[in-house]
C-alpha positions in Angstrom: -0.4 4.5 -23.6 -2.2 7.8 -23.1 -1.6 10.4 -20.3 -4.2 12.6 -18.6 -3.2 15.4 -16.3 -6.6 17.2 -15.6 -10.0 16.0 -14.7 -11.3 16.9 -18.1 -8.6 15.0 -19.9 -9.2 11.9 -17.7 -12.9 12.0 -18.4 -12.3 12.3 -22.2 -11.0 8.7 -21.9 -13.2 7.2 -19.3 -16.6 8.4 -20.5 -16.3 6.7 -23.9 -15.1 3.5 -22.1 -18.3 3.7 -20.1 -20.5 4.1 -23.2 -18.8 1.0 -24.5 -19.5 -0.9 -21.3 -15.8 -1.6 -20.7 -14.6 -2.8 -17.3 -12.1 -0.2 -15.9 -9.4 -0.9 -13.3 -7.5 1.6 -11.2 -4.0 1.2 -9.8 -3.3 4.1 -7.4 0.4 4.8 -6.9 2.8 7.6 -5.9 5.1 6.8 -8.7 8.8 5.7 -8.6 7.4 2.4 -10.0 9.1 -0.9 -9.3 8.2 -4.5 -10.1 5.7 -4.6 -7.2 3.7 -1.7 -8.8 3.9 -3.4 -12.2 2.5 -6.6 -10.8 -0.5 -4.6 -9.7 -0.9 -3.2 -13.3 -0.6 -6.7 -14.7 -3.2 -8.1 -12.3 -5.5 -5.3 -13.2 -5.0 -6.0 -16.9 -6.0 -9.6 -16.4 -9.4 -8.6 -15.0 -10.4 -5.4 -16.8 -10.7 -4.1 -20.3 -8.9 -0.8 -19.5 -6.3 0.0 -16.9 -5.7 3.4 -15.4 -2.6 4.0 -13.2 -2.5 7.2 -11.2 0.7 8.8 -10.2 0.4 11.4 -7.4 2.6 12.0 -4.4 -0.2 12.8 -1.9 0.7 15.4 0.7 -2.2 14.6 3.0 -0.8 11.2 4.0 2.6 12.5 5.0 3.2 13.6 8.6 5.4 16.4 9.9 9.0 15.5 9.3 8.3 12.7 6.9 9.8 12.5 3.4 7.2 14.2 1.2 9.8 16.6 -0.4 12.4 13.8 -0.8 10.0 11.2 -2.0 11.4 9.9 -5.4 9.7 11.3 -8.4 10.6 9.5 -11.6 7.8 10.3 -14.0 9.6 9.7 -17.4 10.8 6.3 -16.3 7.4 5.5 -14.8 5.6 6.3 -18.0 8.0 4.0 -20.0 7.4 1.1 -17.5 3.6 1.5 -17.6 3.6 1.5 -21.4 5.6 -1.7 -21.5 3.3 -3.3 -18.9 0.1 -2.7 -20.7 -1.4 0.2 -18.9 -3.9 2.1 -21.0 -3.9 5.5 -19.3 -1.6 7.2 -16.8 -3.4 9.8 -14.7 -0.8 12.3 -13.5 -2.7 15.1 -11.7 -1.1 18.1 -10.0 -2.0 19.4 -6.6 -4.7 21.8 -8.0 -6.4 18.9 -9.9 -6.6 16.7 -6.8 -7.2 19.4 -4.2 -8.9 22.4 -6.0 -9.7 24.1 -2.7 -6.1 24.0 -1.6 -4.6 22.0 1.3 -5.6 24.6 3.9 -9.3 24.2 3.1 -9.5 20.6 1.9 -12.5 18.3 2.4 -11.0 15.4 4.4 -12.3 11.9 5.2 -11.5 10.1 8.4 -10.5 6.4 8.2 -12.2 3.9 10.4 -10.5 4.5 13.8 -10.5 0.8 14.8 -8.2 0.1 11.7 -6.4 3.4 11.4 -5.3 4.2 14.9 -3.3 1.1 15.6 0.1 -0.2 14.3 1.0 2.2 11.5 -1.5 4.7 12.8 0.1 4.8 16.2 3.4 5.8 14.7 2.0 7.8 11.8 -1.1 9.6 13.2 -3.4 10.8 10.6 -1.7 8.9 7.8 -4.7 6.8 6.9 -7.0 9.8 7.0 -4.8 11.2 4.2 -4.9 7.8 2.4 -8.7 7.5 2.3 -9.0 11.2 1.4 -7.0 10.8 -1.7 -8.2 7.3 -2.7 -11.9 8.5 -2.4 -11.0 11.3 -4.8 -9.4 8.9 -7.2 -12.4 6.6 -7.1 -14.8 9.6 -7.7 -12.7 10.9 -10.6 -11.9 7.6 -12.4 -15.1 5.6 -11.5 -13.4 2.2 -11.6 -15.0 -1.2 -11.5 -11.9 -2.6 -9.9 -9.2 -1.1 -7.7 -5.9 -3.0 -7.2 -3.7 -2.7 -4.1 -0.7 -4.7 -2.8 -0.6 -6.8 0.3 2.7 -5.3 1.4 0.7 -2.4 2.8 -1.7 -4.8 4.5 -3.2 -2.3 7.0 -3.8 0.1 4.1 -5.6 -2.6 2.2 -8.0 -3.2 5.1 -8.6 0.5 5.5 -9.5 0.9 1.9 -11.8 -2.1 1.9 -13.6 -0.5 4.8 -13.8 2.8 2.9 -15.4 1.0 -0.1 -17.9 -0.9 2.1 -18.9 2.1 4.3 -19.3 4.6 1.4 -20.9 2.1 -0.9 -18.5 2.3 -3.9 -19.6 -0.1 -6.6 -16.2 -1.6 -7.1 -14.1 -4.6 -6.3 -10.9 -4.4 -4.4 -8.3 -6.8 -5.6 -5.3 -7.6 -3.4 -2.0 -8.7 -5.0 0.7 -10.6 -3.0 3.8 -8.8 -2.0 6.6 -8.8 -4.6 10.1 -9.4 -3.1 13.6 -8.7 -4.2 16.9 -10.1 -3.3 17.0 -11.5 0.3 13.2 -11.4 0.5 13.0 -7.6 0.9 9.5 -6.4 0.2 9.8 -4.0 -2.8 9.1 -0.4 -1.9 9.9 2.9 -3.5 11.6 3.9 -0.2 14.2 1.0 -0.8 15.9 3.6 -3.0 17.1 5.2 0.2 19.1 2.1 1.3 22.7 1.7 0.5 24.1 -1.8 -0.3 24.9 -2.7 3.3 21.5 -1.5 4.5 19.7 -3.4 1.8 21.3 -6.6 3.0 20.3 -5.8 6.6 16.8 -5.0 5.5 16.3 -8.6 4.4 16.5 -9.7 8.0 13.0 -8.3 8.6 11.5 -10.9 6.2 13.7 -13.7 7.8 12.4 -12.9 11.3 8.8 -12.6 10.1 9.0 -15.9 8.2 10.4 -17.8 11.1 7.8 -16.3 13.5 5.0 -17.2 11.1 6.3 -20.8 10.9 6.3 -21.0 14.7 2.8 -19.8 14.9 1.7 -22.2 12.1 3.2 -25.1 14.0 1.1 -24.3 17.1 3.1 -21.8 19.2 0.3 -20.7 21.5 2.0 -17.7 23.2 1.7 -15.1 20.5 3.0 -12.4 22.8 6.2 -14.3 23.2 6.5 -14.6 19.5 6.2 -10.9 19.2 8.8 -10.2 21.9 11.3 -12.6 20.3 10.8 -11.1 16.9 11.5 -7.6 18.3 14.5 -8.8 20.2 16.0 -10.5 17.1 15.4 -7.4 14.9 17.0 -5.2 17.5 19.9 -7.6 17.9 20.5 -7.2 14.1 20.7 -3.4 14.5 17.2 -2.4 13.4 15.1 0.0 15.4 11.7 -1.6 15.8 8.4 0.2 15.9 6.3 -2.9 16.3 6.0 -6.6 15.7 2.4 -7.7 16.0 0.3 -10.8 15.5 -3.2 -9.8 14.5 -6.4 -11.2 13.0 -6.2 -10.9 9.3 -9.8 -9.7 8.9 -9.6 -6.6 11.1 -6.2 -6.4 12.8 -7.7 -7.2 16.2 -5.7 -9.2 18.7 -6.6 -12.8 17.6 -8.3 -15.4 19.7 -6.7 -18.8 20.0 -9.1 -20.3 17.4 -8.9 -17.5 14.8 -8.3 -19.3 11.5 -6.7 -16.3 9.6 -3.8 -14.5 11.3 -1.2 -12.1 10.0 2.1 -11.1 11.5 3.1 -7.5 10.8 6.2 -5.4 11.5 7.8 -2.0 11.0 11.4 -1.2 11.7 14.0 1.3 10.8 17.1 0.4 8.8 19.3 3.4 9.1 17.1 6.4 8.2 14.7 4.2 6.2 11.5 2.9 7.6 10.5 -0.6 6.4 7.2 -2.4 6.7 6.4 -6.0 6.0 3.9 -8.7 6.8 3.2 -12.4 6.2 0.1 -14.6 6.5 0.3 -17.4 9.1 -0.7 -20.6 7.3 -2.2 -23.5 9.3 -2.2 -26.0 6.5 
């Protein structure tokens, strides 16, 4: 596996690939890679000739008081994992490479408000503006045919799909199902903050969502009641809840009774660590 740190180094790899008409996939990450990230890399390798994985802890998507400085940075271990998983190129830019004008004078994008200002956006205002700002830069620099994202960050996935559609990027967005660890906990780089007791408690988030999804799938009509019960159960388990929400999978709007595709999403704090998770509601 090769490593590129600057734009010029990146292009020294991608331009020859273009001349050879190779299909290029991009997996954007912030590093501290776990099996969930590696599942994205493997999925990318199954649909492209070359896989680029970016590692960049993006400051524009962190709000005041969030964990930008503390976010785990494990570049050497990440490079070994990527090499073993079949990644062709790790793009590891610094701040100057990604934001040449500096953060005080950066060109920013605004995420679609209907998707970005609800749920996560309510509790992390401006977060998705930072996401689309950095993802658009990565798309422009790498020029991928395929970009791969995980369903764990389901709202982010929809925000990026809208970005691609609105700005006309000639690429496919591939979604990969959430990878889970012991107890059903959705794998996340922030799980490193959890101690053993908290990690066990974190699994309750998936338990509650799974049971709620089963109720909805079996015909529970009162979705608001399902949301309230989910919140109460999580709070009863000692978690501090930001939201439990049943939404239409296509656009996160409040679903109508006959909407065929529904998602249940939640965010809660386990100690000082914020967890997010979601599940589809199957009506099969």
